[in-house]
C-alpha positions as CSV (number, residue, x, y, z in Angstrom):
1,X,-6.3,4.1,16.9
2,X,-3.7,2.6,15.4
3,X,-6.6,0.5,12.9
4,X,-8.0,3.6,12.1
5,X,-4.7,5.6,11.5
6,X,-3.6,2.3,8.8
7,X,-6.8,1.8,7.9
8,X,-7.6,5.7,6.9
9,X,-3.8,5.7,5.4
10,X,-4.6,2.8,3.0
11,X,-7.7,4.1,1.6
12,X,-6.0,7.4,1.4
13,X,-3.5,5.7,-0.7
14,X,-6.4,3.8,-3.0
15,X,-7.4,7.1,-3.5
16,X,-4.7,8.9,-4.8
17,X,-4.0,5.6,-7.0
18,X,-7.3,6.5,-8.4
19,X,-6.3,9.8,-9.2
20,X,-3.5,8.6,-10.8
21,X,-5.1,7.0,-13.2
22,X,-6.7,9.3,-14.1
23,X,-4.1,12.4,-13.6
24,X,-1.1,11.7,-16.2
25,X,1.2,13.5,-13.8
26,X,0.7,11.0,-10.9
27,X,2.0,7.2,-10.8
28,X,-1.2,5.3,-10.6
29,X,0.1,2.2,-10.1
30,X,2.3,3.0,-7.4
31,X,-0.2,4.3,-4.8
32,X,-2.2,1.1,-6.0
33,X,0.8,-1.0,-4.7
34,X,1.0,1.2,-1.4
35,X,-2.6,0.9,-0.3
36,X,-2.5,-2.8,-1.3
37,X,0.1,-3.2,1.0
38,X,-1.2,-1.3,4.0
39,X,-4.6,-2.6,3.4
40,X,-3.7,-6.3,3.5
41,X,-2.9,-6.4,7.1
42,X,-6.6,-6.0,7.6
43,X,-8.5,-6.9,4.2
44,X,-8.1,-10.4,2.8
45,X,-8.9,-9.7,-0.6
46,X,-6.2,-7.6,-0.6
47,X,-3.4,-10.2,1.2
48,X,-4.8,-12.2,-2.0
49,X,-4.0,-9.7,-4.7
50,X,-0.9,-8.8,-2.9
51,X,0.0,-12.7,-3.5
52,X,-0.7,-12.6,-6.7
53,X,1.6,-9.3,-7.9
54,X,4.2,-11.1,-5.9
55,X,4.3,-14.0,-7.9
56,X,3.8,-12.3,-10.9
57,X,6.6,-9.7,-10.4
58,X,9.2,-11.1,-8.2
59,X,11.2,-7.9,-8.6
60,X,8.9,-5.9,-7.5
61,X,8.1,-7.6,-4.3
62,X,11.1,-6.9,-2.9
63,X,10.9,-3.4,-3.6
64,X,7.2,-3.3,-2.1
65,X,9.0,-5.1,0.9
66,X,11.0,-2.3,1.3
67,X,8.7,0.4,1.1
68,X,6.3,-1.8,3.5
69,X,8.7,-1.5,6.2
70,X,9.8,2.0,6.2
71,X,5.8,2.9,6.2
72,X,5.5,0.6,9.2
73,X,8.8,2.6,10.9
74,X,7.0,5.8,10.2
75,X,4.0,4.9,11.1
76,X,5.3,3.7,14.8
77,X,7.1,6.6,15.1
78,X,3.8,8.8,14.9
79,X,2.2,6.3,17.1
80,X,5.0,6.8,20.2
């Protein structure tokens, strides 16, 4: 159940990223990064993209880790 919820959340964030690139009112890159973070636990291709982002943008890496930690805490609360 938790895996399905995690994958659903990741793909939902990727869909929001797509909308964000089409609509000017949403930051698509933010949803893309969050979606990749969620999907990187299940997909190797997403993990590789995250690693490339971390090496290219080290300052963003720390922010991504903080957001990933908060998302993990919230998902754990939902599942409890």
